[in-house]
C-alpha positions in Angstrom: -30.1 27.4 -19.6 -29.2 28.4 -16.1 -31.2 25.7 -14.4 -29.3 23.1 -16.4 -25.9 24.7 -15.2 -27.2 24.7 -11.7 -28.1 21.1 -12.0 -24.9 20.2 -13.5 -23.1 21.8 -10.7 -25.2 19.9 -8.1 -24.4 16.6 -9.7 -20.7 17.4 -10.0 -20.7 18.2 -6.2 -22.6 15.1 -5.5 -19.8 13.0 -7.3 -17.0 14.7 -5.5 -18.8 14.0 -2.1 -19.2 10.3 -3.0 -15.6 10.1 -4.1 -14.4 11.5 -0.8 -16.4 8.9 1.1 -14.8 6.1 -0.8 -11.2 6.6 0.3 -9.7 7.6 3.7 -6.1 8.5 4.1 -4.3 7.9 7.5 -0.8 9.1 8.2 1.0 7.1 10.7 4.4 7.8 12.4 7.0 5.2 13.2 10.0 6.8 14.6 11.3 9.0 11.9 9.3 7.3 9.3 6.0 8.4 8.0 3.6 5.8 6.4 0.5 6.5 4.5 -2.3 4.1 4.2 -5.2 4.3 2.1 -8.3 2.7 3.4 -10.9 1.5 0.9 -14.4 0.7 2.4 -15.6 -2.8 1.3 -19.2 -3.3 0.2 -20.6 -4.2 3.6 -19.1 -1.5 5.6 -18.4 2.2 5.2 -15.4 3.7 6.9 -16.2 7.1 8.3 -12.9 7.9 9.9 -9.3 6.8 10.6 -8.5 3.2 11.4 -7.6 2.1 14.8 -4.8 -0.3 13.9 -2.8 -0.2 10.7 -2.0 -3.4 8.9 0.9 -5.4 10.4 3.3 -8.0 9.0 2.9 -11.2 11.0 6.5 -11.8 12.2 9.7 -9.8 11.5 9.3 -7.9 8.0 13.0 -7.2 8.0 14.0 -10.8 8.6 11.7 -12.1 5.9 13.2 -9.6 3.4 16.8 -10.5 4.3 16.0 -14.1 4.2 14.1 -14.3 0.9 15.6 -11.4 -1.2 17.9 -12.2 -4.1 20.1 -9.6 -5.5 19.8 -9.7 -9.4 23.2 -10.3 -10.9 22.8 -7.5 -13.6 22.1 -4.9 -10.8 25.0 -6.2 -8.8 27.3 -6.0 -11.7 26.2 -2.4 -12.2 26.6 -1.7 -8.5 23.0 -0.3 -8.4 21.6 0.3 -4.8 18.6 1.8 -3.2 15.1 0.8 -2.4 12.0 -0.2 -4.5 8.7 1.1 -3.3 5.8 -1.6 -3.7 2.2 -0.9 -3.0 -0.4 -3.6 -2.4 -4.0 -4.0 -1.2 -4.6 -5.9 2.0 -8.1 -7.4 2.2 -10.0 -7.8 5.5 -8.6 -11.4 5.7 -4.9 -10.2 5.2 -4.4 -11.4 1.7 -2.3 -9.3 -0.6 -3.3 -8.3 -4.1 -3.0 -5.5 -6.6 0.7 -5.6 -6.0 2.7 -3.0 -8.1 5.9 -1.0 -8.0 5.2 2.5 -7.1 8.9 3.8 -6.8 11.0 2.2 -9.3 14.8 1.8 -9.1 16.1 -0.6 -11.9 14.0 -3.3 -13.9 15.5 -6.4 -12.4 15.4 -5.0 -8.8 11.7 -3.9 -9.3 10.8 -7.5 -10.5 12.7 -8.9 -7.5 10.7 -6.5 -5.1 7.5 -7.6 -6.6 8.3 -11.4 -6.3 9.4 -10.9 -2.7 6.1 -9.1 -1.9 4.1 -11.7 -3.7 5.8 -14.4 -1.7 4.7 -12.8 1.7 2.3 -14.6 4.0 -1.1 -12.9 4.9 -0.8 -9.8 7.1 -2.8 -8.7 9.9 -5.4 -6.4 8.4 -6.1 -2.8 9.3 -8.8 -2.7 12.0 -11.6 -0.2 12.6 -13.8 -0.6 15.5 -12.3 -4.3 16.1 -13.4 -5.1 12.5 -10.9 -6.0 9.9 -11.0 -3.5 7.0 -9.5 -3.4 3.4 -6.6 -1.2 2.7 -3.5 -0.3 0.7 -0.1 -0.2 2.2 3.4 0.5 0.9 6.7 -1.2 1.7 10.3 -0.3 0.7 12.5 -3.3 -0.3 16.0 -2.3 0.2 18.8 -3.2 -2.1 22.0 -2.3 -0.3 25.6 -2.3 -1.7 26.8 -5.7 -2.5 30.5 -6.8 -2.0 
């Protein structure tokens, strides 16, 4: 019975080690803001440490949001303000997928934030050793007070 328990522990430790190899977490600092990126190794390359360059929106992200954001009428009527946090995967080509709300505010504002992120053009992907890699990123879509 003891060899089986010992074997079970070895298998469990092996699975834990493999899981830790699959995801790398990187904390970046931009002024007073701290962003977190989770890098997911793709099938052809294993990421062994931090990325060299985090993903970048091609252009001015704030201007894109201001130009394309629509404030839903029901949220405006209720004077709901704040930010919706949206998470998405950026593949090594810069295409966005797996877009979902990770910080909800109000149903119609959440839906608008999802629509806005889905409308974004491809991003510059994260880079490791000058090679584009897959990763997950978060953005905050602000919904300020409306007149």
